[in-house]
C-alpha positions as CSV (number, residue, x, y, z in Angstrom):
1,X,-1.0,-2.3,-5.9
2,X,-2.7,-1.5,-2.6
3,X,-5.4,-3.6,-1.0
4,X,-8.0,-0.9,-1.5
5,X,-7.3,-0.8,-5.3
6,X,-7.5,-4.6,-5.4
7,X,-10.8,-4.6,-3.6
8,X,-12.1,-1.9,-6.0
9,X,-11.1,-3.9,-9.1
10,X,-12.7,-7.0,-7.6
11,X,-15.9,-5.1,-7.0
12,X,-15.9,-3.7,-10.5
13,X,-15.3,-7.2,-11.9
14,X,-18.2,-8.6,-9.9
15,X,-20.5,-5.7,-11.2
16,X,-19.3,-6.5,-14.8
17,X,-19.9,-10.2,-14.5
18,X,-23.3,-9.7,-12.9
19,X,-24.4,-7.2,-15.5
20,X,-23.3,-9.6,-18.2
21,X,-25.3,-12.4,-16.5
22,X,-28.4,-10.2,-16.2
23,X,-28.3,-9.0,-19.8
24,X,-27.1,-12.1,-21.7
25,X,-28.5,-15.2,-19.9
26,X,-31.9,-16.4,-20.9
27,X,-32.9,-18.6,-17.9
28,X,-34.4,-16.9,-15.0
29,X,-32.3,-18.7,-12.4
30,X,-29.1,-17.5,-14.1
31,X,-30.4,-14.0,-14.3
32,X,-31.1,-14.1,-10.6
33,X,-27.6,-15.3,-9.9
34,X,-26.2,-12.6,-12.1
35,X,-28.3,-10.0,-10.3
36,X,-26.9,-11.3,-7.0
37,X,-23.3,-11.0,-8.3
38,X,-24.1,-7.4,-9.4
39,X,-25.4,-6.6,-5.9
40,X,-22.3,-8.2,-4.3
41,X,-20.1,-6.0,-6.4
42,X,-22.0,-2.9,-5.4
43,X,-21.6,-3.9,-1.7
44,X,-17.9,-4.4,-2.2
45,X,-17.6,-1.0,-3.9
46,X,-19.4,0.7,-1.0
47,X,-17.0,-0.9,1.4
48,X,-14.1,0.3,-0.7
49,X,-15.4,3.8,-0.7
50,X,-15.9,3.8,3.1
51,X,-12.4,2.4,3.5
52,X,-10.7,5.0,1.3
53,X,-12.3,7.8,3.3
54,X,-10.9,6.3,6.6
55,X,-7.5,5.8,5.0
56,X,-7.3,9.4,3.8
57,X,-7.3,10.6,7.4
58,X,-11.0,11.3,7.7
59,X,-13.0,9.7,10.5
60,X,-14.5,6.3,9.5
61,X,-18.0,6.9,8.3
62,X,-20.3,4.3,9.6
63,X,-23.1,5.1,7.1
64,X,-21.7,3.1,4.2
65,X,-21.2,0.1,6.5
66,X,-24.8,0.4,7.6
67,X,-26.0,0.6,4.1
68,X,-24.0,-2.5,3.1
69,X,-25.3,-4.5,6.0
70,X,-28.9,-3.4,5.3
71,X,-28.4,-4.1,1.6
72,X,-27.2,-7.6,2.3
73,X,-30.2,-8.4,4.4
74,X,-32.6,-7.0,1.8
75,X,-30.8,-8.8,-1.0
76,X,-31.0,-12.1,0.8
77,X,-34.8,-11.6,1.4
78,X,-35.4,-10.5,-2.3
79,X,-33.4,-13.5,-3.5
80,X,-35.4,-15.9,-1.3
81,X,-38.6,-14.3,-2.6
82,X,-37.5,-14.5,-6.3
83,X,-36.3,-18.1,-5.9
84,X,-39.7,-19.1,-4.4
85,X,-41.5,-17.3,-7.3
86,X,-39.3,-19.2,-9.8
87,X,-40.1,-22.5,-8.1
88,X,-43.8,-21.7,-8.2
89,X,-43.6,-20.7,-11.9
90,X,-41.9,-24.0,-12.7
91,X,-44.5,-25.9,-10.8
92,X,-47.3,-24.1,-12.7
93,X,-45.6,-24.9,-16.0
94,X,-45.6,-28.6,-15.1
95,X,-49.3,-28.6,-14.4
96,X,-51.1,-26.3,-16.9
97,X,-54.5,-27.8,-16.0
98,X,-54.8,-26.1,-12.6
């Protein structure tokens, strides 16, 4: 089994676990973690696709690498925003009077 195949299987497993977490889990924090796993799996799969193209003799395409780096930054920002919204929602549930 080559390293590219192993990375592809790992990315598919991350996507599967993340999708399971998003669909099955009831708590918002666990859904957020599942969504992050799903995104991480997609990033790994993009990297595998870029690597396979370079291994097949074609020139290394920098576009998938740029998409992955941009996606990581956007995912981090979206996670921080979602976590802050979850904390605010928890604070509002504690104090229903305000």
